[in-house]
mmCIF file as Biopython writes it, N, C-alpha, C and O atoms, coordinates in Angstrom:
data_model
#
loop_
_atom_site.group_PDB
_atom_site.id
_atom_site.type_symbol
_atom_site.label_atom_id
_atom_site.label_alt_id
_atom_site.label_comp_id
_atom_site.label_asym_id
_atom_site.label_entity_id
_atom_site.label_seq_id
_atom_site.pdbx_PDB_ins_code
_atom_site.Cartn_x
_atom_site.Cartn_y
_atom_site.Cartn_z
_atom_site.occupancy
_atom_site.B_iso_or_equiv
_atom_site.auth_seq_id
_atom_site.auth_asym_id
_atom_site.pdbx_PDB_model_num
ATOM 1   N N  . MET A ? 1  ? 0.858   -1.164 0.000  1.0 0.0 1  A 1 
ATOM 2   C CA . MET A ? 1  ? 0.000   0.000  0.000  1.0 0.0 1  A 1 
ATOM 3   C C  . MET A ? 1  ? 0.904   1.228  0.000  1.0 0.0 1  A 1 
ATOM 4   O O  . MET A ? 1  ? 1.770   1.358  0.865  1.0 0.0 1  A 1 
ATOM 5   N N  . THR A ? 2  ? 0.713   2.119  -0.952 1.0 0.0 2  A 1 
ATOM 6   C CA . THR A ? 2  ? 1.536   3.316  -0.998 1.0 0.0 2  A 1 
ATOM 7   C C  . THR A ? 2  ? 0.767   4.556  -0.575 1.0 0.0 2  A 1 
ATOM 8   O O  . THR A ? 2  ? 1.372   5.573  -0.236 1.0 0.0 2  A 1 
ATOM 9   N N  . HIS A ? 3  ? -0.544  4.487  -0.590 1.0 0.0 3  A 1 
ATOM 10  C CA . HIS A ? 3  ? -1.346  5.637  -0.182 1.0 0.0 3  A 1 
ATOM 11  C C  . HIS A ? 3  ? -2.557  5.117  0.572  1.0 0.0 3  A 1 
ATOM 12  O O  . HIS A ? 3  ? -3.260  4.228  0.092  1.0 0.0 3  A 1 
ATOM 13  N N  . LEU A ? 4  ? -2.797  5.664  1.736  1.0 0.0 4  A 1 
ATOM 14  C CA . LEU A ? 4  ? -3.969  5.255  2.503  1.0 0.0 4  A 1 
ATOM 15  C C  . LEU A ? 4  ? -5.215  5.744  1.770  1.0 0.0 4  A 1 
ATOM 16  O O  . LEU A ? 4  ? -5.290  6.919  1.411  1.0 0.0 4  A 1 
ATOM 17  N N  . PRO A ? 5  ? -6.183  4.880  1.544  1.0 0.0 5  A 1 
ATOM 18  C CA . PRO A ? 5  ? -7.385  5.291  0.798  1.0 0.0 5  A 1 
ATOM 19  C C  . PRO A ? 5  ? -8.324  6.121  1.667  1.0 0.0 5  A 1 
ATOM 20  O O  . PRO A ? 5  ? -9.379  5.649  2.088  1.0 0.0 5  A 1 
ATOM 21  N N  . VAL A ? 6  ? -7.928  7.352  1.926  1.0 0.0 6  A 1 
ATOM 22  C CA . VAL A ? 6  ? -8.681  8.195  2.856  1.0 0.0 6  A 1 
ATOM 23  C C  . VAL A ? 6  ? -8.987  9.564  2.281  1.0 0.0 6  A 1 
ATOM 24  O O  . VAL A ? 6  ? -9.237  10.509 3.029  1.0 0.0 6  A 1 
ATOM 25  N N  . GLU A ? 7  ? -8.970  9.681  0.980  1.0 0.0 7  A 1 
ATOM 26  C CA . GLU A ? 7  ? -9.201  10.976 0.363  1.0 0.0 7  A 1 
ATOM 27  C C  . GLU A ? 7  ? -10.461 11.621 0.925  1.0 0.0 7  A 1 
ATOM 28  O O  . GLU A ? 7  ? -11.518 10.994 0.989  1.0 0.0 7  A 1 
ATOM 29  N N  . GLY A ? 8  ? -10.338 12.855 1.322  1.0 0.0 8  A 1 
ATOM 30  C CA . GLY A ? 8  ? -11.473 13.592 1.866  1.0 0.0 8  A 1 
ATOM 31  C C  . GLY A ? 8  ? -11.725 13.344 3.339  1.0 0.0 8  A 1 
ATOM 32  O O  . GLY A ? 8  ? -12.513 14.063 3.955  1.0 0.0 8  A 1 
ATOM 33  N N  . ASN A ? 9  ? -11.079 12.348 3.919  1.0 0.0 9  A 1 
ATOM 34  C CA . ASN A ? 9  ? -11.295 12.007 5.327  1.0 0.0 9  A 1 
ATOM 35  C C  . ASN A ? 9  ? -10.019 12.098 6.138  1.0 0.0 9  A 1 
ATOM 36  O O  . ASN A ? 9  ? -9.934  11.509 7.216  1.0 0.0 9  A 1 
ATOM 37  N N  . TRP A ? 10 ? -9.023  12.823 5.647  1.0 0.0 10 A 1 
ATOM 38  C CA . TRP A ? 10 ? -7.720  12.825 6.300  1.0 0.0 10 A 1 
ATOM 39  C C  . TRP A ? 10 ? -7.792  13.328 7.733  1.0 0.0 10 A 1 
ATOM 40  O O  . TRP A ? 10 ? -7.070  12.818 8.590  1.0 0.0 10 A 1 
ATOM 41  N N  . LYS A ? 11 ? -8.643  14.317 8.026  1.0 0.0 11 A 1 
ATOM 42  C CA . LYS A ? 11 ? -8.757  14.822 9.399  1.0 0.0 11 A 1 
ATOM 43  C C  . LYS A ? 11 ? -9.244  13.733 10.342 1.0 0.0 11 A 1 
ATOM 44  O O  . LYS A ? 11 ? -8.751  13.614 11.463 1.0 0.0 11 A 1 
ATOM 45  N N  . GLN A ? 12 ? -10.200 12.946 9.897  1.0 0.0 12 A 1 
ATOM 46  C CA . GLN A ? 12 ? -10.715 11.836 10.703 1.0 0.0 12 A 1 
ATOM 47  C C  . GLN A ? 12 ? -9.630  10.784 10.910 1.0 0.0 12 A 1 
ATOM 48  O O  . GLN A ? 12 ? -9.452  10.272 12.016 1.0 0.0 12 A 1 
ATOM 49  N N  . VAL A ? 13 ? -8.919  10.471 9.852  1.0 0.0 13 A 1 
ATOM 50  C CA . VAL A ? 13 ? -7.870  9.455  9.926  1.0 0.0 13 A 1 
ATOM 51  C C  . VAL A ? 13 ? -6.736  9.926  10.831 1.0 0.0 13 A 1 
ATOM 52  O O  . VAL A ? 13 ? -6.166  9.123  11.569 1.0 0.0 13 A 1 
ATOM 53  N N  . LYS A ? 14 ? -6.403  11.206 10.785 1.0 0.0 14 A 1 
ATOM 54  C CA . LYS A ? 14 ? -5.357  11.744 11.648 1.0 0.0 14 A 1 
ATOM 55  C C  . LYS A ? 14 ? -5.673  11.462 13.108 1.0 0.0 14 A 1 
ATOM 56  O O  . LYS A ? 14 ? -4.782  11.104 13.879 1.0 0.0 14 A 1 
ATOM 57  N N  . GLY A ? 15 ? -6.918  11.618 13.489 1.0 0.0 15 A 1 
ATOM 58  C CA . GLY A ? 15 ? -7.320  11.334 14.864 1.0 0.0 15 A 1 
ATOM 59  C C  . GLY A ? 15 ? -7.138  9.875  15.218 1.0 0.0 15 A 1 
ATOM 60  O O  . GLY A ? 15 ? -6.698  9.546  16.319 1.0 0.0 15 A 1 
ATOM 61  N N  . LYS A ? 16 ? -7.476  8.998  14.287 1.0 0.0 16 A 1 
ATOM 62  C CA . LYS A ? 16 ? -7.317  7.570  14.530 1.0 0.0 16 A 1 
ATOM 63  C C  . LYS A ? 16 ? -5.845  7.185  14.630 1.0 0.0 16 A 1 
ATOM 64  O O  . LYS A ? 16 ? -5.475  6.324  15.428 1.0 0.0 16 A 1 
ATOM 65  N N  . ILE A ? 17 ? -5.011  7.823  13.820 1.0 0.0 17 A 1 
ATOM 66  C CA . ILE A ? 17 ? -3.567  7.555  13.884 1.0 0.0 17 A 1 
ATOM 67  C C  . ILE A ? 17 ? -3.020  8.018  15.232 1.0 0.0 17 A 1 
ATOM 68  O O  . ILE A ? 17 ? -2.211  7.322  15.845 1.0 0.0 17 A 1 
ATOM 69  N N  . LYS A ? 18 ? -3.455  9.184  15.693 1.0 0.0 18 A 1 
ATOM 70  C CA . LYS A ? 18 ? -2.987  9.685  16.985 1.0 0.0 18 A 1 
ATOM 71  C C  . LYS A ? 18 ? -3.459  8.794  18.131 1.0 0.0 18 A 1 
ATOM 72  O O  . LYS A ? 18 ? -2.764  8.672  19.139 1.0 0.0 18 A 1 
ATOM 73  N N  . GLU A ? 19 ? -4.632  8.170  17.993 1.0 0.0 19 A 1 
ATOM 74  C CA . GLU A ? 19 ? -5.092  7.224  19.015 1.0 0.0 19 A 1 
ATOM 75  C C  . GLU A ? 19 ? -4.167  6.015  19.067 1.0 0.0 19 A 1 
ATOM 76  O O  . GLU A ? 19 ? -3.812  5.547  20.149 1.0 0.0 19 A 1 
ATOM 77  N N  . GLN A ? 20 ? -3.778  5.511  17.905 1.0 0.0 20 A 1 
ATOM 78  C CA . GLN A ? 20 ? -2.950  4.317  17.827 1.0 0.0 20 A 1 
ATOM 79  C C  . GLN A ? 20 ? -1.485  4.620  18.146 1.0 0.0 20 A 1 
ATOM 80  O O  . GLN A ? 20 ? -0.851  3.896  18.915 1.0 0.0 20 A 1 
ATOM 81  N N  . TRP A ? 21 ? -0.956  5.675  17.563 1.0 0.0 21 A 1 
ATOM 82  C CA . TRP A ? 21 ? 0.457   6.031  17.710 1.0 0.0 21 A 1 
ATOM 83  C C  . TRP A ? 21 ? 0.520   7.455  18.247 1.0 0.0 21 A 1 
ATOM 84  O O  . TRP A ? 21 ? 0.734   8.398  17.485 1.0 0.0 21 A 1 
ATOM 85  N N  . GLY A ? 22 ? 0.338   7.613  19.532 1.0 0.0 22 A 1 
ATOM 86  C CA . GLY A ? 22 ? 0.200   8.914  20.168 1.0 0.0 22 A 1 
ATOM 87  C C  . GLY A ? 22 ? 1.414   9.811  20.132 1.0 0.0 22 A 1 
ATOM 88  O O  . GLY A ? 22 ? 1.307   10.993 20.460 1.0 0.0 22 A 1 
ATOM 89  N N  . ARG A ? 23 ? 2.561   9.293  19.745 1.0 0.0 23 A 1 
ATOM 90  C CA . ARG A ? 23 ? 3.764   10.127 19.707 1.0 0.0 23 A 1 
ATOM 91  C C  . ARG A ? 23 ? 3.825   11.027 18.484 1.0 0.0 23 A 1 
ATOM 92  O O  . ARG A ? 23 ? 4.710   11.877 18.387 1.0 0.0 23 A 1 
ATOM 93  N N  . HIS A ? 24 ? 2.898   10.853 17.550 1.0 0.0 24 A 1 
ATOM 94  C CA . HIS A ? 24 ? 2.910   11.688 16.351 1.0 0.0 24 A 1 
ATOM 95  C C  . HIS A ? 24 ? 2.337   13.062 16.654 1.0 0.0 24 A 1 
ATOM 96  O O  . HIS A ? 24 ? 1.337   13.196 17.360 1.0 0.0 24 A 1 
ATOM 97  N N  . THR A ? 25 ? 2.987   14.071 16.110 1.0 0.0 25 A 1 
ATOM 98  C CA . THR A ? 25 ? 2.515   15.446 16.279 1.0 0.0 25 A 1 
ATOM 99  C C  . THR A ? 25 ? 1.612   15.815 15.102 1.0 0.0 25 A 1 
ATOM 100 O O  . THR A ? 25 ? 1.556   15.098 14.103 1.0 0.0 25 A 1 
ATOM 101 N N  . ASP A ? 26 ? 0.921   16.919 15.229 1.0 0.0 26 A 1 
ATOM 102 C CA . ASP A ? 26 ? 0.112   17.406 14.108 1.0 0.0 26 A 1 
ATOM 103 C C  . ASP A ? 26 ? 0.997   17.701 12.901 1.0 0.0 26 A 1 
ATOM 104 O O  . ASP A ? 26 ? 0.596   17.472 11.760 1.0 0.0 26 A 1 
ATOM 105 N N  . ASP A ? 27 ? 2.203   18.210 13.158 1.0 0.0 27 A 1 
ATOM 106 C CA . ASP A ? 27 ? 3.133   18.469 12.057 1.0 0.0 27 A 1 
ATOM 107 C C  . ASP A ? 27 ? 3.513   17.175 11.342 1.0 0.0 27 A 1 
ATOM 108 O O  . ASP A ? 27 ? 3.593   17.145 10.114 1.0 0.0 27 A 1 
ATOM 109 N N  . ASP A ? 28 ? 3.749   16.094 12.113 1.0 0.0 28 A 1 
ATOM 110 C CA . ASP A ? 28 ? 4.041   14.794 11.507 1.0 0.0 28 A 1 
ATOM 111 C C  . ASP A ? 28 ? 2.909   14.386 10.570 1.0 0.0 28 A 1 
ATOM 112 O O  . ASP A ? 28 ? 3.143   13.947 9.444  1.0 0.0 28 A 1 
ATOM 113 N N  . LEU A ? 29 ? 1.691   14.538 11.053 1.0 0.0 29 A 1 
ATOM 114 C CA . LEU A ? 29 ? 0.531   14.095 10.281 1.0 0.0 29 A 1 
ATOM 115 C C  . LEU A ? 29 ? 0.295   14.972 9.065  1.0 0.0 29 A 1 
ATOM 116 O O  . LEU A ? 29 ? -0.215  14.497 8.051  1.0 0.0 29 A 1 
ATOM 117 N N  . ASP A ? 30 ? 0.654   16.233 9.148  1.0 0.0 30 A 1 
ATOM 118 C CA . ASP A ? 30 ? 0.557   17.100 7.979  1.0 0.0 30 A 1 
ATOM 119 C C  . ASP A ? 30 ? 1.549   16.662 6.905  1.0 0.0 30 A 1 
ATOM 120 O O  . ASP A ? 30 ? 1.244   16.717 5.714  1.0 0.0 30 A 1 
ATOM 121 N N  . VAL A ? 31 ? 2.732   16.231 7.325  1.0 0.0 31 A 1 
ATOM 122 C CA . VAL A ? 31 ? 3.729   15.741 6.380  1.0 0.0 31 A 1 
ATOM 123 C C  . VAL A ? 31 ? 3.284   14.421 5.762  1.0 0.0 31 A 1 
ATOM 124 O O  . VAL A ? 31 ? 3.451   14.208 4.561  1.0 0.0 31 A 1 
ATOM 125 N N  . ILE A ? 32 ? 2.723   13.543 6.573  1.0 0.0 32 A 1 
ATOM 126 C CA . ILE A ? 32 ? 2.270   12.228 6.093  1.0 0.0 32 A 1 
ATOM 127 C C  . ILE A ? 32 ? 1.197   12.402 5.028  1.0 0.0 32 A 1 
ATOM 128 O O  . ILE A ? 32 ? 1.275   11.792 3.961  1.0 0.0 32 A 1 
ATOM 129 N N  . ASP A ? 33 ? 0.195   13.231 5.311  1.0 0.0 33 A 1 
ATOM 130 C CA . ASP A ? 33 ? -0.854  13.585 4.354  1.0 0.0 33 A 1 
ATOM 131 C C  . ASP A ? 33 ? -1.425  12.399 3.586  1.0 0.0 33 A 1 
ATOM 132 O O  . ASP A ? 33 ? -1.657  12.494 2.380  1.0 0.0 33 A 1 
ATOM 133 N N  . GLY A ? 34 ? -1.655  11.277 4.278  1.0 0.0 34 A 1 
ATOM 134 C CA . GLY A ? 34 ? -2.293  10.114 3.653  1.0 0.0 34 A 1 
ATOM 135 C C  . GLY A ? 34 ? -1.350  9.160  2.953  1.0 0.0 34 A 1 
ATOM 136 O O  . GLY A ? 34 ? -1.793  8.146  2.414  1.0 0.0 34 A 1 
ATOM 137 N N  . LYS A ? 35 ? -0.066  9.455  2.946  1.0 0.0 35 A 1 
ATOM 138 C CA . LYS A ? 35 ? 0.887   8.591  2.247  1.0 0.0 35 A 1 
ATOM 139 C C  . LYS A ? 35 ? 1.413   7.517  3.198  1.0 0.0 35 A 1 
ATOM 140 O O  . LYS A ? 35 ? 2.005   7.819  4.234  1.0 0.0 35 A 1 
ATOM 141 N N  . CYS A ? 36 ? 1.184   6.267  2.827  1.0 0.0 36 A 1 
ATOM 142 C CA . CYS A ? 36 ? 1.548   5.154  3.691  1.0 0.0 36 A 1 
ATOM 143 C C  . CYS A ? 36 ? 3.051   5.098  3.929  1.0 0.0 36 A 1 
ATOM 144 O O  . CYS A ? 36 ? 3.480   4.818  5.049  1.0 0.0 36 A 1 
ATOM 145 N N  . ASP A ? 37 ? 3.859   5.355  2.911  1.0 0.0 37 A 1 
ATOM 146 C CA . ASP A ? 37 ? 5.314   5.287  3.102  1.0 0.0 37 A 1 
ATOM 147 C C  . ASP A ? 37 ? 5.774   6.350  4.100  1.0 0.0 37 A 1 
ATOM 148 O O  . ASP A ? 37 ? 6.712   6.121  4.863  1.0 0.0 37 A 1 
ATOM 149 N N  . GLN A ? 38 ? 5.118   7.509  4.095  1.0 0.0 38 A 1 
ATOM 150 C CA . GLN A ? 38 ? 5.452   8.555  5.066  1.0 0.0 38 A 1 
ATOM 151 C C  . GLN A ? 38 ? 5.037   8.132  6.477  1.0 0.0 38 A 1 
ATOM 152 O O  . GLN A ? 38 ? 5.759   8.386  7.441  1.0 0.0 38 A 1 
ATOM 153 N N  . LEU A ? 39 ? 3.873   7.486  6.595  1.0 0.0 39 A 1 
ATOM 154 C CA . LEU A ? 39 ? 3.417   6.989  7.886  1.0 0.0 39 A 1 
ATOM 155 C C  . LEU A ? 39 ? 4.397   5.946  8.415  1.0 0.0 39 A 1 
ATOM 156 O O  . LEU A ? 39 ? 4.775   5.980  9.587  1.0 0.0 39 A 1 
ATOM 157 N N  . GLU A ? 40 ? 4.805   5.028  7.557  1.0 0.0 40 A 1 
ATOM 158 C CA . GLU A ? 40 ? 5.767   4.000  7.973  1.0 0.0 40 A 1 
ATOM 159 C C  . GLU A ? 40 ? 7.061   4.636  8.465  1.0 0.0 40 A 1 
ATOM 160 O O  . GLU A ? 40 ? 7.599   4.233  9.495  1.0 0.0 40 A 1 
ATOM 161 N N  . GLY A ? 41 ? 7.558   5.620  7.740  1.0 0.0 41 A 1 
ATOM 162 C CA . GLY A ? 41 ? 8.790   6.286  8.136  1.0 0.0 41 A 1 
ATOM 163 C C  . GLY A ? 41 ? 8.667   6.988  9.474  1.0 0.0 41 A 1 
ATOM 164 O O  . GLY A ? 41 ? 9.575   6.914  10.302 1.0 0.0 41 A 1 
ATOM 165 N N  . LYS A ? 42 ? 7.548   7.669  9.694  1.0 0.0 42 A 1 
ATOM 166 C CA . LYS A ? 42 ? 7.352   8.376  10.964 1.0 0.0 42 A 1 
ATOM 167 C C  . LYS A ? 42 ? 7.205   7.400  12.122 1.0 0.0 42 A 1 
ATOM 168 O O  . LYS A ? 42 ? 7.691   7.664  13.222 1.0 0.0 42 A 1 
ATOM 169 N N  . ILE A ? 43 ? 6.535   6.271  11.880 1.0 0.0 43 A 1 
ATOM 170 C CA . ILE A ? 43 ? 6.411   5.260  12.940 1.0 0.0 43 A 1 
ATOM 171 C C  . ILE A ? 43 ? 7.789   4.717  13.290 1.0 0.0 43 A 1 
ATOM 172 O O  . ILE A ? 43 ? 8.122   4.565  14.465 1.0 0.0 43 A 1 
ATOM 173 N N  . GLN A ? 44 ? 8.584   4.425  12.275 1.0 0.0 44 A 1 
ATOM 174 C CA . GLN A ? 44 ? 9.929   3.923  12.533 1.0 0.0 44 A 1 
ATOM 175 C C  . GLN A ? 44 ? 10.755  4.969  13.290 1.0 0.0 44 A 1 
ATOM 176 O O  . GLN A ? 44 ? 11.488  4.632  14.219 1.0 0.0 44 A 1 
ATOM 177 N N  . GLU A ? 45 ? 10.635  6.216  12.895 1.0 0.0 45 A 1 
ATOM 178 C CA . GLU A ? 45 ? 11.377  7.300  13.538 1.0 0.0 45 A 1 
ATOM 179 C C  . GLU A ? 45 ? 10.973  7.469  14.999 1.0 0.0 45 A 1 
ATOM 180 O O  . GLU A ? 45 ? 11.832  7.590  15.873 1.0 0.0 45 A 1 
ATOM 181 N N  . ARG A ? 46 ? 9.679   7.478  15.264 1.0 0.0 46 A 1 
ATOM 182 C CA . ARG A ? 46 ? 9.180   7.729  16.624 1.0 0.0 46 A 1 
ATOM 183 C C  . ARG A ? 46 ? 9.294   6.526  17.549 1.0 0.0 46 A 1 
ATOM 184 O O  . ARG A ? 46 ? 9.521   6.687  18.748 1.0 0.0 46 A 1 
ATOM 185 N N  . TYR A ? 47 ? 9.136   5.306  16.998 1.0 0.0 47 A 1 
ATOM 186 C CA . TYR A ? 47 ? 9.070   4.118  17.842 1.0 0.0 47 A 1 
ATOM 187 C C  . TYR A ? 47 ? 10.244  3.161  17.661 1.0 0.0 47 A 1 
ATOM 188 O O  . TYR A ? 47 ? 10.416  2.244  18.465 1.0 0.0 47 A 1 
ATOM 189 N N  . GLY A ? 48 ? 11.050  3.355  16.629 1.0 0.0 48 A 1 
ATOM 190 C CA . GLY A ? 48 ? 12.206  2.496  16.411 1.0 0.0 48 A 1 
ATOM 191 C C  . GLY A ? 48 ? 11.867  1.104  15.923 1.0 0.0 48 A 1 
ATOM 192 O O  . GLY A ? 48 ? 12.662  0.181  16.097 1.0 0.0 48 A 1 
ATOM 193 N N  . TYR A ? 49 ? 10.688  0.932  15.308 1.0 0.0 49 A 1 
ATOM 194 C CA . TYR A ? 49 ? 10.284  -0.379 14.804 1.0 0.0 49 A 1 
ATOM 195 C C  . TYR A ? 49 ? 11.113  -0.769 13.592 1.0 0.0 49 A 1 
ATOM 196 O O  . TYR A ? 49 ? 11.527  0.083  12.806 1.0 0.0 49 A 1 
ATOM 197 N N  . ALA A ? 50 ? 11.349  -2.071 13.451 1.0 0.0 50 A 1 
ATOM 198 C CA . ALA A ? 50 ? 11.948  -2.602 12.233 1.0 0.0 50 A 1 
ATOM 199 C C  . ALA A ? 50 ? 10.902  -2.537 11.114 1.0 0.0 50 A 1 
ATOM 200 O O  . ALA A ? 50 ? 9.704   -2.433 11.380 1.0 0.0 50 A 1 
ATOM 201 N N  . LYS A ? 51 ? 11.365  -2.597 9.863  1.0 0.0 51 A 1 
ATOM 202 C CA . LYS A ? 51 ? 10.464  -2.439 8.718  1.0 0.0 51 A 1 
ATOM 203 C C  . LYS A ? 51 ? 9.320   -3.442 8.750  1.0 0.0 51 A 1 
ATOM 204 O O  . LYS A ? 51 ? 8.167   -3.051 8.566  1.0 0.0 51 A 1 
ATOM 205 N N  . ASP A ? 52 ? 9.602   -4.725 8.977  1.0 0.0 52 A 1 
ATOM 206 C CA . ASP A ? 52 ? 8.529   -5.719 8.958  1.0 0.0 52 A 1 
ATOM 207 C C  . ASP A ? 52 ? 7.557   -5.510 10.111 1.0 0.0 52 A 1 
ATOM 208 O O  . ASP A ? 52 ? 6.365   -5.775 9.958  1.0 0.0 52 A 1 
ATOM 209 N N  . HIS A ? 53 ? 8.029   -5.045 11.248 1.0 0.0 53 A 1 
ATOM 210 C CA . HIS A ? 53 ? 7.146   -4.796 12.385 1.0 0.0 53 A 1 
ATOM 211 C C  . HIS A ? 53 ? 6.236   -3.603 12.119 1.0 0.0 53 A 1 
ATOM 212 O O  . HIS A ? 53 ? 5.039   -3.660 12.401 1.0 0.0 53 A 1 
ATOM 213 N N  . ARG A ? 54 ? 6.797   -2.522 11.577 1.0 0.0 54 A 1 
ATOM 214 C CA . ARG A ? 54 ? 5.970   -1.335 11.325 1.0 0.0 54 A 1 
ATOM 215 C C  . ARG A ? 54 ? 4.931   -1.615 10.253 1.0 0.0 54 A 1 
ATOM 216 O O  . ARG A ? 54 ? 3.799   -1.143 10.356 1.0 0.0 54 A 1 
ATOM 217 N N  . THR A ? 55 ? 5.298   -2.384 9.214  1.0 0.0 55 A 1 
ATOM 218 C CA . THR A ? 55 ? 4.348   -2.713 8.150  1.0 0.0 55 A 1 
ATOM 219 C C  . THR A ? 55 ? 3.211   -3.559 8.707  1.0 0.0 55 A 1 
ATOM 220 O O  . THR A ? 55 ? 2.045   -3.314 8.398  1.0 0.0 55 A 1 
ATOM 221 N N  . LYS A ? 56 ? 3.545   -4.556 9.529  1.0 0.0 56 A 1 
ATOM 222 C CA . LYS A ? 56 ? 2.516   -5.409 10.137 1.0 0.0 56 A 1 
ATOM 223 C C  . LYS A ? 56 ? 1.628   -4.582 11.064 1.0 0.0 56 A 1 
ATOM 224 O O  . LYS A ? 56 ? 0.409   -4.751 11.077 1.0 0.0 56 A 1 
ATOM 225 N N  . ASP A ? 57 ? 2.235   -3.699 11.826 1.0 0.0 57 A 1 
ATOM 226 C CA . ASP A ? 57 ? 1.479   -2.853 12.753 1.0 0.0 57 A 1 
ATOM 227 C C  . ASP A ? 57 ? 0.469   -1.983 12.002 1.0 0.0 57 A 1 
ATOM 228 O O  . ASP A ? 57 ? -0.683  -1.868 12.418 1.0 0.0 57 A 1 
ATOM 229 N N  . ILE A ? 58 ? 0.898   -1.376 10.906 1.0 0.0 58 A 1 
ATOM 230 C CA . ILE A ? 58 ? 0.008   -0.537 10.101 1.0 0.0 58 A 1 
ATOM 231 C C  . ILE A ? 58 ? -1.082  -1.377 9.459  1.0 0.0 58 A 1 
ATOM 232 O O  . ILE A ? 58 ? -2.252  -0.995 9.482  1.0 0.0 58 A 1 
ATOM 233 N N  . ASP A ? 59 ? -0.712  -2.523 8.885  1.0 0.0 59 A 1 
ATOM 234 C CA . ASP A ? 59 ? -1.707  -3.391 8.253  1.0 0.0 59 A 1 
ATOM 235 C C  . ASP A ? 59 ? -2.749  -3.870 9.256  1.0 0.0 59 A 1 
ATOM 236 O O  . ASP A ? 59 ? -3.943  -3.875 8.956  1.0 0.0 59 A 1 
ATOM 237 N N  . ASP A ? 60 ? -2.302  -4.273 10.452 1.0 0.0 60 A 1 
ATOM 238 C CA . ASP A ? 60 ? -3.239  -4.715 11.500 1.0 0.0 60 A 1 
ATOM 239 C C  . ASP A ? 60 ? -4.167  -3.575 11.901 1.0 0.0 60 A 1 
ATOM 240 O O  . ASP A ? 60 ? -5.373  -3.775 12.043 1.0 0.0 60 A 1 
ATOM 241 N N  . TRP A ? 61 ? -3.608  -2.379 12.083 1.0 0.0 61 A 1 
ATOM 242 C CA . TRP A ? 61 ? -4.417  -1.216 12.443 1.0 0.0 61 A 1 
ATOM 243 C C  . TRP A ? 61 ? -5.437  -0.911 11.350 1.0 0.0 61 A 1 
ATOM 244 O O  . TRP A ? 61 ? -6.608  -0.658 11.632 1.0 0.0 61 A 1 
ATOM 245 N N  . TYR A ? 62 ? -4.978  -0.937 10.104 1.0 0.0 62 A 1 
ATOM 246 C CA . TYR A ? 62 ? -5.851  -0.606 8.981  1.0 0.0 62 A 1 
ATOM 247 C C  . TYR A ? 62 ? -7.035  -1.578 8.879  1.0 0.0 62 A 1 
ATOM 248 O O  . TYR A ? 62 ? -8.164  -1.160 8.621  1.0 0.0 62 A 1 
ATOM 249 N N  . ARG A ? 63 ? -6.772  -2.863 9.080  1.0 0.0 63 A 1 
ATOM 250 C CA . ARG A ? 63 ? -7.854  -3.871 9.014  1.0 0.0 63 A 1 
ATOM 251 C C  . ARG A ? 63 ? -8.907  -3.665 10.095 1.0 0.0 63 A 1 
ATOM 252 O O  . ARG A ? 63 ? -10.071 -4.018 9.903  1.0 0.0 63 A 1 
ATOM 253 N N  . ARG A ? 64 ? -8.511  -3.097 11.226 1.0 0.0 64 A 1 
ATOM 254 C CA . ARG A ? 64 ? -9.454  -2.872 12.332 1.0 0.0 64 A 1 
ATOM 255 C C  . ARG A ? 64 ? -10.331 -1.645 12.124 1.0 0.0 64 A 1 
ATOM 256 O O  . ARG A ? 64 ? -11.317 -1.464 12.839 1.0 0.0 64 A 1 
ATOM 257 N N  . GLN A ? 65 ? -9.993  -0.815 11.172 1.0 0.0 65 A 1 
ATOM 258 C CA . GLN A ? 65 ? -10.737 0.431  10.983 1.0 0.0 65 A 1 
ATOM 259 C C  . GLN A ? 65 ? -12.074 0.195  10.285 1.0 0.0 65 A 1 
ATOM 260 O O  . GLN A ? 65 ? -12.212 -0.689 9.439  1.0 0.0 65 A 1 
ATOM 261 N N  . THR A ? 66 ? -13.033 0.995  10.658 1.0 0.0 66 A 1 
ATOM 262 C CA . THR A ? 66 ? -14.340 0.987  9.992  1.0 0.0 66 A 1 
ATOM 263 C C  . THR A ? 66 ? -14.559 2.366  9.400  1.0 0.0 66 A 1 
ATOM 264 O O  . THR A ? 66 ? -15.138 3.244  10.038 1.0 0.0 66 A 1 
ATOM 265 N N  . TRP A ? 67 ? -14.100 2.543  8.199  1.0 0.0 67 A 1 
ATOM 266 C CA . TRP A ? 67 ? -14.174 3.853  7.552  1.0 0.0 67 A 1 
ATOM 267 C C  . TRP A ? 67 ? -15.601 4.093  7.227  1.0 0.0 67 A 1 
ATOM 268 O O  . TRP A ? 67 ? -15.941 5.137  6.671  1.0 0.0 67 A 1 
#
């Protein structure tokens, strides 16, 4: 996944991301702007996750969402 399918709902998704990964700032989320690769990078930066762990974490989180 290279882009989170959230067009038009980014403000709502930002809140859900902050619930899951609370270390992200509003500035982080503005930079991410719906791009999955940016989200992965910020998660790795803030939490120190390995690539496979961060990808699994995002995929698990995404499957739990009810857009």
